[in-house]
N, C-alpha and C positions, 0 to 999 in steps of 0.2 A: 556414494557409500562411506567412501573413505573420508568424508567432511563428518558425517555422523559418527563415525569410530572415533574421532578424536574429540567428540565429546564425553566419552565415557571417561572415568576415572581411570588410572591404574592401579590404585589401591582403593579399597573400600576403609573406612575408618569405622572403628567401634563406639570411638568415645560419644558421638552424638548420639546413635541409639539406646546407650545403657543411660547417657544420663537423661536425655529426654524420655524415653519410655521402659528404663530399666530392662532394656532388652539387649543381649549380646548374641549378633548373629553368628550363627553357625556353618555358614556358608559363605565361602569367601569368592572374590572375583572369576578366579580360575576354575572355582567350581561352577560357578552359576554360569558362566560362558560356555563351557562343556556340556551343561546340562542343556542351555537354549541351541546349541549344535546338534546334541543330538535328538531331542524333537523336532528341529527343524528336517532331519534326516530321515526321521521316521514318519514326518508328513508326506514327504516326497515319495519316500517309497510306497506308502498306500496310496498316494494319489495317481501314482504309476502303475501299483495293482489293478486299482478300479478301473482306471481308462484301458487297461490291455484287456480286463475282462469284457470291457463293452466294446472293443473295437472288434467284431466278428470276422472281417476279413482281413486283420492284421496288417492295414494297409497306412497307419497312422493317421486315421479320421473316424470318428463315429458319426454317422448319420441318423436320421430319424428310428429306422428300422431296430439300428443297432442299441439305441438309446432306450428304445420301447421293449425289446426284449429284455434287457438289464432291469430297466425297472419293475416289470412283470415278475419276471425270476426272481430278484433279489431284494426288491424292496416292497412290492405287494402282496405277493404270493402269501395265501393262508390269513388275509387281514378280513376280517367281518365288520370294522367299527368304522365306516363311512357312511354318509347319508344316503348320496345319489347312486346311481347305478355304476357299477365296477368299471364298464366300458368308457363311460362319461368322465367318470373320475380319472382315469389313467390316461385318456385324450387331454384331460385339462392339464394334466402334470406335464406330459409330453411337449405339449405346445408351450406351457409357461417356461420347461428348461430351454427347448429350442430358442425360443424368444431371447433368454438369457445368456446362450451359449452359442448359437450361430451369428456371431457379430458381423460379418459380411453377408451374411444371407445366401449362402450359395448352396446349404444345404449340409453343410460337412461341420463338425465341429474337430479344430486342428489339437493337437497335444497341448501347444504353448495357451491356447485360448482356455482349454479345461483345467489345467496345472495353474495359470493365474487366476481364474475363478472360483478354484476349488480353495485358494489359500482362505476365504472368508465364507465359503458355502460348500455345500455336500448335497449331492443327489439325494440321498439318504433325509436330508431334513427337509429338502424342497417337498418330497414326497410324504414325509409325515405331516407336514403344516397345510398341504394341499389337500390330502385326504382328511385330514381332521377338521377343515372350515367346508370341506365339500357338505 
């Protein structure tokens, strides 16, 4: 990460955007970095809260039953806009999530695995896409 950080400039020039685009940026490097870090922290907090809601036994792992309960309660409840039967749709979603999240196939999803996966995914988006495609 340090190597990547050294690629960033220490200051942002207003000259080039003004010359090329007629645009004067209103956000400097310091504000931009603060915004990125705040968004990252918000995402981490949201991920931790979602995992905690899923981890019914509070043991640091989510299993298939935990995941199914979460999906049914927080993502599917009240939706009537999917084609196949509700039971088949939910089972397909849980199968997909377990295939993606249970990386070592031990039946448990760790916080570490979930948090890494959740950087580019969300349970809600998988449910939405799966239910729409069903």
